[in-house]
C-alpha positions in Angstrom: 0.0 0.0 0.0 1.3 3.4 -0.9 0.7 6.5 1.1 -1.1 9.2 -1.1 -1.0 12.3 1.1 1.2 13.9 3.6 0.8 16.7 6.2 2.8 19.6 4.9 3.6 23.3 5.2 4.7 25.5 2.3 7.4 27.9 3.2 7.5 30.7 0.6 10.9 31.8 -0.6 9.5 35.2 -1.3 6.7 35.8 1.2 6.1 39.3 -0.3 5.1 37.8 -3.7 1.4 37.9 -4.5 0.2 34.3 -4.2 -1.8 32.8 -7.0 -3.9 29.7 -6.1 -4.0 26.7 -8.4 -6.7 24.1 -8.5 -4.2 21.2 -8.7 -0.5 20.7 -8.4 1.2 17.3 -8.3 4.0 17.2 -5.8 6.7 14.8 -7.1 10.1 13.7 -5.9 13.1 14.2 -8.1 13.3 10.7 -9.6 10.6 11.3 -12.2 9.2 7.8 -11.7 5.5 7.0 -11.3 5.9 5.9 -7.7 7.7 9.2 -6.9 4.4 11.2 -6.8 4.0 12.2 -3.2 0.6 13.9 -3.2 -1.7 16.3 -5.0 -1.9 19.9 -3.6 -5.4 21.2 -4.2 -6.3 24.9 -4.1 -2.9 25.9 -2.8 -0.6 28.8 -3.6 1.4 28.3 -6.8 4.8 26.8 -5.9 7.8 28.9 -7.1 11.4 28.1 -7.4 13.1 28.5 -4.0 9.9 27.6 -2.0 10.3 24.8 0.6 7.7 22.2 1.4 8.1 20.9 4.9 6.6 17.4 4.7 5.6 16.3 8.2 6.1 12.9 9.7 8.3 11.6 6.8 11.9 10.7 6.4 14.2 11.1 3.5 12.0 8.8 1.4 14.0 8.8 -1.8 17.6 9.0 -0.7 17.9 5.3 -1.3 15.6 5.5 -4.3 18.3 7.2 -6.4 18.9 6.0 -10.0 22.4 7.5 -10.1 22.8 6.9 -13.8 20.6 9.8 -14.8 20.0 12.0 -11.8 22.7 14.5 -11.6 22.1 16.0 -8.2 20.6 14.5 -5.0 17.8 16.5 -3.5 18.3 19.0 -0.8 17.4 17.7 2.6 16.7 20.3 5.3 16.2 20.0 9.0 13.9 22.3 10.8 15.6 23.8 13.9 13.9 24.6 17.2 13.6 28.3 16.3 11.6 27.4 13.1 14.4 28.1 10.7 15.8 25.5 8.3 19.3 24.1 8.0 20.5 22.4 4.8 22.0 19.1 5.9 23.0 18.0 2.4 26.3 18.3 0.8 27.3 21.6 -0.9 28.1 19.8 -4.1 24.5 18.8 -4.5 23.4 22.4 -4.7 21.7 23.4 -8.0 23.4 26.1 -10.1 22.4 28.2 -13.1 19.6 30.7 -13.8 17.0 30.7 -11.1 18.9 28.6 -8.6 18.7 29.8 -5.0 21.8 31.7 -4.0 24.6 29.9 -2.3 24.3 32.4 0.6 20.8 31.2 1.3 22.2 27.7 2.0 25.6 28.8 3.5 23.8 30.9 6.1 21.5 28.0 7.1 24.6 25.7 7.3 26.6 28.2 9.4 23.6 28.6 11.8 23.3 24.8 12.0 27.0 24.5 12.9 26.8 27.2 15.5 23.9 25.5 17.3 25.7 22.1 17.4 
């Protein structure tokens, strides 16, 4: 049996942006496989590059589900800290680059904060 929905929270990269709601968005993992569809978001704000989705009560479901022969980068994995901020607990080499990619400072600040609180 496959779980078809998850409790989640959308953390907007740009909370100032005017949200547009979409009737349906399919939330998929990064492997592009049929079984990698996590859930359907209904009547939610349109997801934008840089937004985070905090999936509750779930582990790193697909870290062992990686077909390394065609997936170039592993997904970002974040841990939510006690103060509500996020720390990138993945490797720096996994970070996306190119037009539209989140700035390295975004992740470096989260990593530095994570190290300080350790």
